[in-house]
N, C-alpha and C positions, 0 to 999 in steps of 0.2 A: 636157743633151744638145740641140744644135741641130739642126735638120733638115739642114743642109749636111754634118754628119759622119755621116749614115746613108746607107749604100748600099742601095738597094731592088732586088730582083729580083721581077719579076711575070710572069705568063704572058703570052702573045701576046693582045693585045686583039681580034683577030679572033674569039676564043672568045666575047667579048662581043657582037660583031656577030652571030654565029650564034645566040646566045641571043635576041636581038631578033627576028631573022628567026623563030625558033622561037616565040616568043610570037604574032607576028603569023599565023603558020600555025596556031596552036592556037586563036586565037579563034573561028573558024567552028565547030569541033567543041564547044568549051567552051560556046558560046552556044546551041548545038542543045538540049542538055537540061542542067538545073541539076545532076544528078549527075555531069556530065562537067567542072564547073568546076575540080576539083583538077587537071586536066590542065595547068592554066596554071601550077600551082606549080613543074613541072619546068624548064621554061625559066628561071623566076624564080630558082630556086636555082642554076641554071648562071650566070646573070648576075652573082648575088651572089658566088659562088665565083671568077669571073674576075676581078671587080673588087678582092677582097680577099685571096685566097690568094698566098703568095709568101714570101720571105725578106727579113728586113732584117738588115744587118750594120752595126755600130758599134764603136767601140773597147772597149765593154762586154761585147759579146757577139752571139749571133745571136737573132732572134725569128722564129720559124716560125709563120706565119699559115695557117689553114685557114678553112672555110666559116663554121664558128661559134665557134671558139676560136683561142687562140695559145698557144705555149710559148717561154719564154726559157731559152737556153742560154748560160751564161757561157763566155768564151774558155778559162779555166782548166779547163774540163770537157772541152775538145775536145783530143784526143791528135793526130788526123790529119785531113786533108782530101784526099779523092781522089774517084774517080768508079767507077761500077759498069760492067758491059759495055753498058748502055743509053745512056750518055753523061751521066747524071744524076749530080750531085754528092752526095757521101755524106760525113758527118761521123762519125769514130769516136771515141767517148766514153770517157772514164777508167773507166767502169764496164763496158765491153766492148760496149755498144749501139752499132749503127749506125744513123743517122738519114738518110733521103733528104731533102735540103734542096729544099724546093717552089720550082719555077721558076729553079733554078740548074743550068746546064749546066757539062760539062767545060770549055769555052772560058771560063766565067766564073770559074774558081778562081783566077787571079791577081788579079782584081779583089776577090774576096772577101777574100783573104790582105791585100791592101792596106788594106780596110777595117778589119781587125783592129788595123792600125797596130803589129803586134809580129812579131817576127822567130822568135819561138820555136814558132810553129804550122807544122807540116811539111805542104806540100802534095805529094801524091803522084799521079801520072797513071796 
């Protein structure tokens, strides 16, 4: 699998900028007392999440990435792609589970189906 056949969906990078600003804002508080140093972990975790979390789609399946881990879903496990009332993309799996696809919106569904390279995945809106 090459990098060019993978479609990546990520959260808006303004979240990363907000985490950097949060880190700068937390520095005076964290440096005031040593027991306040863990305050810096919150914007750091947000920055790592904003950089890493999202959905990767390729002809083999979906890869759902979170802060600490990821999950691989094969296309043959996906019965239907749709969206919820909040506009987030949702994958209905063959075992009945529904998974919200991180960083994928309703408007991104045609691009997600195109990344599958298959016509047997139904996209519902």
